[in-house]
C-alpha positions as CSV (number, residue, x, y, z in Angstrom):
1,X,7.0,-36.6,7.4
2,X,4.1,-35.8,9.9
3,X,5.9,-32.3,10.9
4,X,5.0,-31.3,7.0
5,X,1.1,-32.5,7.8
6,X,1.0,-30.9,11.0
7,X,2.7,-26.9,10.0
8,X,0.3,-27.4,7.4
9,X,-2.5,-28.2,9.5
10,X,-1.8,-25.5,11.2
11,X,-2.1,-23.2,8.6
12,X,-6.4,-21.9,8.3
13,X,-6.4,-22.6,4.8
14,X,-4.0,-25.4,4.7
15,X,-6.2,-27.0,7.4
16,X,-9.3,-26.8,5.1
17,X,-7.1,-28.2,2.6
18,X,-6.6,-30.9,4.9
19,X,-9.9,-31.6,5.2
20,X,-10.8,-31.6,1.8
21,X,-8.4,-33.6,1.0
22,X,-9.5,-36.0,3.0
23,X,-10.2,-39.9,1.7
24,X,-9.1,-38.9,-2.0
25,X,-6.0,-40.8,-3.4
26,X,-3.1,-38.7,-5.4
27,X,-3.5,-34.5,-3.7
28,X,0.2,-33.5,-3.1
29,X,0.7,-30.2,-2.2
30,X,3.4,-29.2,-4.9
31,X,6.5,-26.6,-5.6
32,X,7.1,-23.7,-3.6
33,X,4.9,-23.9,-0.7
34,X,6.5,-27.2,0.2
35,X,10.2,-25.5,-0.6
36,X,9.4,-23.3,1.8
37,X,8.6,-26.2,4.2
38,X,11.2,-27.6,4.3
39,X,13.1,-24.6,5.2
40,X,11.0,-23.7,8.1
41,X,9.2,-20.7,6.5
42,X,4.8,-20.6,6.3
43,X,4.4,-20.8,2.5
44,X,2.9,-17.4,0.7
45,X,0.6,-19.8,-1.3
46,X,-0.7,-23.7,-1.1
47,X,-0.1,-25.0,-5.1
48,X,-1.9,-28.3,-5.3
49,X,-1.0,-30.9,-7.9
50,X,-3.8,-33.4,-8.3
51,X,-3.1,-37.2,-9.9
52,X,-6.5,-37.6,-11.5
53,X,-9.7,-35.0,-12.2
54,X,-9.4,-32.0,-10.3
55,X,-13.3,-30.6,-10.2
56,X,-14.4,-33.0,-6.9
57,X,-11.3,-31.3,-5.0
58,X,-12.5,-28.1,-6.0
59,X,-16.0,-28.3,-5.4
60,X,-14.9,-29.4,-2.0
61,X,-12.4,-26.4,-1.5
62,X,-14.7,-24.1,-2.7
63,X,-16.2,-21.6,-5.0
64,X,-13.7,-21.7,-8.3
65,X,-13.3,-18.8,-9.5
66,X,-10.7,-19.2,-12.9
67,X,-10.4,-22.4,-15.4
68,X,-8.0,-23.0,-17.9
69,X,-8.9,-26.0,-19.3
70,X,-6.2,-26.1,-21.6
71,X,-3.2,-27.1,-18.6
72,X,-6.0,-28.5,-16.1
73,X,-6.3,-25.6,-13.5
74,X,-8.8,-23.9,-11.7
75,X,-8.0,-21.5,-8.6
76,X,-10.3,-21.4,-5.5
77,X,-11.4,-19.4,-3.5
78,X,-13.0,-19.7,0.4
79,X,-13.4,-16.2,2.6
80,X,-9.9,-15.2,2.9
81,X,-8.0,-18.7,1.0
82,X,-6.7,-19.4,-1.9
83,X,-5.8,-22.4,-3.7
84,X,-4.6,-22.6,-7.3
85,X,-5.2,-26.5,-8.6
86,X,-3.4,-28.4,-10.9
87,X,-3.8,-31.5,-12.9
88,X,-0.8,-33.2,-12.6
89,X,1.1,-33.2,-16.0
90,X,3.8,-33.8,-17.9
91,X,4.9,-31.4,-20.9
92,X,6.4,-31.6,-24.2
93,X,7.2,-28.6,-26.7
94,X,6.6,-28.0,-30.2
95,X,9.7,-25.3,-30.7
96,X,11.5,-23.2,-28.7
97,X,9.7,-20.8,-26.8
98,X,6.0,-22.0,-27.6
99,X,3.4,-22.9,-25.1
100,X,3.7,-26.7,-23.7
101,X,1.3,-29.7,-24.8
102,X,0.4,-31.1,-22.3
103,X,-1.1,-34.7,-21.4
104,X,-2.1,-36.3,-18.0
105,X,0.7,-38.3,-16.2
106,X,1.8,-39.4,-12.6
107,X,2.6,-37.2,-9.9
108,X,6.5,-37.8,-10.8
109,X,6.4,-37.0,-14.0
110,X,4.9,-33.8,-13.4
111,X,7.5,-33.3,-11.2
112,X,10.5,-33.4,-13.7
113,X,8.3,-30.4,-15.7
114,X,9.4,-28.0,-13.1
115,X,11.6,-25.1,-13.4
116,X,14.7,-25.7,-10.6
117,X,15.1,-28.6,-8.6
118,X,13.8,-27.0,-5.3
119,X,10.6,-26.6,-6.6
120,X,10.0,-29.8,-8.2
121,X,8.7,-30.8,-4.3
122,X,5.4,-33.0,-3.5
123,X,3.8,-33.8,0.0
124,X,1.0,-36.0,-0.3
125,X,-1.8,-35.0,1.6
126,X,-3.0,-37.8,2.3
127,X,0.1,-40.2,3.4
128,X,2.5,-37.3,3.9
129,X,5.0,-39.1,2.1
130,X,7.3,-36.4,-0.1
131,X,8.8,-36.8,-3.7
132,X,11.5,-35.2,-5.0
133,X,13.4,-35.2,-8.1
134,X,16.7,-35.3,-8.2
135,X,18.8,-33.9,-6.5
136,X,15.9,-31.5,-5.4
137,X,16.7,-31.9,-1.6
138,X,20.5,-31.5,-1.9
139,X,19.9,-28.0,-4.0
140,X,17.8,-26.9,-1.0
141,X,21.0,-27.7,1.6
142,X,23.0,-26.3,-0.7
143,X,20.5,-23.1,-1.7
144,X,21.1,-23.6,-5.3
145,X,19.2,-23.2,-8.5
146,X,19.8,-26.0,-10.9
147,X,17.4,-26.5,-13.9
148,X,16.1,-30.1,-14.2
149,X,17.3,-30.3,-18.1
150,X,19.5,-28.9,-20.8
151,X,16.7,-27.7,-22.6
152,X,14.5,-26.6,-20.3
153,X,15.8,-22.3,-21.3
154,X,15.2,-22.7,-24.6
155,X,12.7,-25.1,-24.8
156,X,10.8,-22.4,-22.3
157,X,12.7,-18.6,-22.1
158,X,10.0,-17.2,-19.2
159,X,12.0,-20.0,-17.2
160,X,15.4,-17.4,-16.9
161,X,13.2,-14.4,-15.5
162,X,12.2,-17.3,-13.3
163,X,14.9,-17.6,-11.9
164,X,16.5,-14.6,-11.7
165,X,12.9,-13.9,-9.8
166,X,13.9,-17.0,-7.0
167,X,17.5,-15.9,-7.0
168,X,15.9,-12.4,-5.7
169,X,13.6,-14.0,-3.7
170,X,15.4,-17.0,-1.1
171,X,18.9,-15.9,-1.8
172,X,19.7,-18.4,-3.5
173,X,22.6,-18.9,-6.5
174,X,22.6,-20.3,-10.1
175,X,24.2,-23.9,-10.0
176,X,27.4,-24.1,-12.0
177,X,25.9,-25.7,-15.5
178,X,22.5,-23.6,-14.5
179,X,24.5,-21.0,-15.0
180,X,26.1,-21.6,-18.6
181,X,23.2,-23.1,-19.8
182,X,21.3,-20.1,-19.1
183,X,24.5,-17.8,-20.7
184,X,24.0,-20.0,-24.3
185,X,20.1,-19.4,-23.7
186,X,21.2,-15.8,-23.5
187,X,23.6,-15.3,-26.5
188,X,21.3,-17.9,-28.2
189,X,18.6,-15.4,-28.8
190,X,16.1,-17.5,-26.0
191,X,14.4,-14.7,-25.1
192,X,13.6,-14.0,-29.3
193,X,11.3,-17.0,-29.4
194,X,8.8,-15.5,-27.2
195,X,6.0,-12.3,-27.3
196,X,6.5,-9.0,-25.7
197,X,3.3,-9.7,-23.5
198,X,5.0,-13.4,-22.0
199,X,8.3,-11.6,-21.6
200,X,6.1,-8.2,-20.0
201,X,4.3,-10.5,-17.7
202,X,7.2,-12.0,-15.6
203,X,8.7,-8.2,-15.3
204,X,5.1,-7.0,-13.9
205,X,5.5,-10.3,-11.5
206,X,9.7,-9.1,-11.2
207,X,8.4,-5.8,-9.9
208,X,5.9,-7.3,-7.6
209,X,8.9,-9.3,-5.7
210,X,9.3,-8.4,-2.3
211,X,12.8,-7.0,-3.1
212,X,12.1,-5.8,-6.9
213,X,14.9,-3.8,-6.9
214,X,17.3,-6.9,-6.5
215,X,14.6,-9.0,-8.8
216,X,15.3,-6.4,-11.9
217,X,19.4,-6.6,-10.9
218,X,19.7,-10.8,-11.0
219,X,17.8,-10.0,-14.2
220,X,20.8,-7.5,-15.5
221,X,23.3,-10.1,-14.0
222,X,22.0,-12.6,-16.0
223,X,21.4,-10.9,-19.0
224,X,18.3,-11.3,-20.3
225,X,17.2,-7.1,-19.4
226,X,20.3,-5.0,-20.8
227,X,17.5,-2.2,-21.0
228,X,17.6,-2.0,-16.9
229,X,19.5,-0.4,-15.0
230,X,18.0,-0.3,-11.3
231,X,19.5,2.0,-8.7
232,X,18.7,0.9,-4.9
233,X,19.3,4.3,-3.8
234,X,17.6,6.3,-5.6
235,X,14.6,4.2,-6.1
236,X,14.4,3.7,-2.0
237,X,14.4,7.1,-2.1
238,X,10.8,7.6,-4.5
239,X,9.5,5.1,-2.7
240,X,9.7,7.0,0.7
241,X,8.6,10.4,-0.8
242,X,5.7,8.4,-3.1
243,X,2.2,9.1,-0.5
244,X,1.2,6.6,1.0
245,X,-2.1,4.5,-1.2
246,X,-1.7,6.6,-4.1
247,X,0.9,5.4,-6.9
248,X,2.0,2.1,-8.3
249,X,5.2,1.4,-6.8
250,X,6.2,-1.3,-9.4
251,X,6.0,2.0,-11.9
252,X,7.8,3.7,-9.9
253,X,11.1,1.4,-9.5
254,X,10.5,0.3,-13.0
255,X,10.6,3.9,-13.8
256,X,14.2,4.7,-11.7
257,X,15.3,1.3,-14.0
258,X,14.7,1.8,-17.5
259,X,17.9,3.1,-20.3
260,X,16.1,4.0,-23.5
261,X,14.7,7.8,-23.1
262,X,12.8,9.4,-25.9
263,X,10.9,7.5,-29.4
264,X,13.5,4.4,-27.9
265,X,11.4,4.2,-24.3
266,X,8.5,4.1,-26.2
267,X,9.2,1.3,-28.8
268,X,10.1,-0.8,-25.2
269,X,6.8,-0.1,-23.9
270,X,4.7,-0.6,-27.3
271,X,6.7,-4.4,-27.2
272,X,6.1,-5.0,-23.8
273,X,2.2,-4.5,-23.9
274,X,2.6,-1.6,-21.4
275,X,-1.0,0.0,-21.5
276,X,-1.2,3.4,-22.5
277,X,-2.1,5.3,-19.5
278,X,1.4,3.5,-17.4
279,X,3.2,4.3,-20.8
280,X,2.4,8.0,-19.7
281,X,3.4,7.2,-16.3
282,X,6.4,5.7,-17.5
283,X,7.3,8.5,-20.0
284,X,6.7,10.9,-16.8
285,X,9.2,9.4,-14.9
286,X,12.2,9.3,-17.9
287,X,11.9,13.2,-17.5
288,X,12.4,13.3,-13.6
289,X,15.9,14.6,-13.8
290,X,13.8,17.6,-16.0
291,X,10.9,17.8,-13.6
292,X,13.4,18.3,-11.0
293,X,15.5,20.4,-12.1
294,X,12.7,23.3,-12.7
295,X,10.6,22.4,-8.8
296,X,14.1,23.8,-7.8
297,X,14.1,26.7,-9.8
298,X,11.0,27.8,-8.2
299,X,11.1,30.8,-6.2
300,X,7.5,31.0,-4.7
301,X,4.2,27.7,-4.7
302,X,2.8,28.9,-7.1
303,X,5.4,28.5,-9.2
304,X,6.0,25.3,-8.0
305,X,2.3,23.4,-8.4
306,X,3.0,25.0,-12.1
307,X,5.6,22.7,-12.3
308,X,4.1,19.9,-10.6
309,X,0.5,19.9,-11.4
310,X,-0.8,17.5,-13.7
311,X,2.5,15.1,-13.2
312,X,1.8,11.3,-12.1
313,X,2.8,11.1,-8.7
314,X,5.2,8.5,-9.4
315,X,7.1,10.7,-11.8
316,X,6.8,13.8,-8.9
317,X,8.2,11.2,-6.3
318,X,11.0,10.4,-9.0
319,X,12.1,14.0,-9.5
320,X,12.3,14.2,-5.3
321,X,15.1,11.6,-5.5
322,X,16.7,13.3,-8.8
323,X,17.6,16.7,-6.3
324,X,13.6,18.0,-5.4
325,X,13.0,16.3,-2.4
326,X,11.9,19.5,-0.6
327,X,9.7,20.8,-3.3
328,X,8.2,16.9,-3.8
329,X,7.6,16.6,0.0
330,X,5.7,19.5,0.2
331,X,4.3,19.6,-3.6
332,X,2.7,16.0,-2.1
333,X,1.7,16.4,1.6
334,X,0.6,19.6,0.8
335,X,0.4,22.2,-2.1
336,X,-1.6,20.2,-3.8
337,X,-4.6,19.7,-1.7
338,X,-4.9,23.3,-2.4
339,X,-8.3,24.3,-4.0
340,X,-10.8,27.2,-4.0
341,X,-13.9,27.5,-3.2
342,X,-14.8,29.1,-6.5
343,X,-15.3,28.0,-10.0
344,X,-16.2,28.9,-13.1
345,X,-19.8,28.9,-12.3
346,X,-19.7,31.4,-10.6
347,X,-17.6,34.2,-12.6
348,X,-20.0,33.8,-15.1
349,X,-22.9,34.9,-12.4
350,X,-21.0,37.6,-11.6
351,X,-20.5,38.3,-15.7
352,X,-17.3,37.4,-16.4
353,X,-17.7,35.8,-20.3
354,X,-17.5,32.1,-20.8
355,X,-13.7,31.6,-22.5
356,X,-9.9,31.3,-21.7
357,X,-10.7,33.8,-18.8
358,X,-12.4,32.3,-16.7
359,X,-9.3,29.8,-16.8
360,X,-7.0,32.2,-16.3
361,X,-9.1,34.6,-13.5
362,X,-9.2,31.4,-11.9
363,X,-5.7,30.1,-11.9
364,X,-4.3,33.3,-10.7
365,X,-6.9,33.4,-7.9
366,X,-5.5,29.7,-6.6
367,X,-1.6,31.1,-7.0
368,X,-2.3,34.0,-4.6
369,X,-3.2,31.7,-2.4
370,X,-0.6,29.0,-2.5
371,X,1.6,32.1,-2.4
372,X,-0.3,32.9,1.2
373,X,-1.6,36.3,-0.6
374,X,-5.3,35.9,-0.2
375,X,-7.5,35.0,3.0
376,X,-9.3,31.3,2.0
377,X,-13.1,31.4,1.7
378,X,-15.8,32.4,-0.8
379,X,-16.2,36.0,-0.3
380,X,-12.5,36.3,-0.9
381,X,-11.9,34.4,-3.5
382,X,-14.9,35.8,-5.7
383,X,-13.1,39.2,-5.4
384,X,-9.4,38.7,-6.4
385,X,-10.8,36.8,-9.0
386,X,-13.3,39.3,-10.6
387,X,-9.8,42.4,-10.2
388,X,-9.4,44.0,-13.5
389,X,-5.8,42.0,-13.6
390,X,-6.9,38.2,-12.7
391,X,-6.8,37.5,-16.0
392,X,-4.5,39.3,-17.6
């Protein structure tokens, strides 16, 4: 497999890895990186498995960014490069859904603990030898996802989410027996054996996929996310409205897909360990249809501002996708940037008493600016804000 080693060396981070591994026996590139190399793709991540201690290799590679001693893993960084290192290990499960108990092992045992055969691949970085679990090469050729043993989904139900992600990302299908095992695991309540936080982590990974809608759809097809109903057209329309560099695309995708509403949605988000801030955005996204209806009724820019001001950009984008496209474009691209050159201190200095009237006068002045009834500039704004009717 000299050509695979040469392809690793052609990558800047791969070259550094090979140089660091030189003279160290039992260092392997493993998992998805090898799978992608065999498919003629450049790996997005370089995962390394070491038969023995990972410390010497980590020290040669760069700075250790994170360590998980229980699983014998570490993340190492050097410039733009990152490698995830793990000691070769075998796993056992005390009960379904439990985190695994691990012990040191050789590379062949390490491959047998993997989620699917097409990830049970390892390339020795010294000799170039390619090691593979049974069926791995054939399944890669046939574009199939196959678990390595019948208890795989019961031992670790998060693998259900992983095969959904792989199916979407790779365009692979579940091997026939694996599909039956997945259906049996779902029907048997396997997902109830793991915490909401672990499910949330898998959901976030799905939302971070290159095609998150496909990943969510694959999860729904497997029966592991009945509380989602992805809508590609609506989601794409909303993402196109989301301002560049603003908002969170994954919350738009999720907000467009969540089925429960009201208290049921709140309970689901709490169970999935979403933060209060994320929950607020997703609740606003859940009201996107009502927001769109109100936005369409706004006859003047100031009325549109009253409807959309304070709404998260993700919710405004979804409102645009729900039929208020022009209004969302105008608010996000133009109107929300409007502001006043004056503030409350200016009104107080001009003799207006502190209190709610200050806010009413500023709001009325801004409305006139938005509606084109008032020229820009501090003097014009202050004069308008001090008019007798401005605070009513």
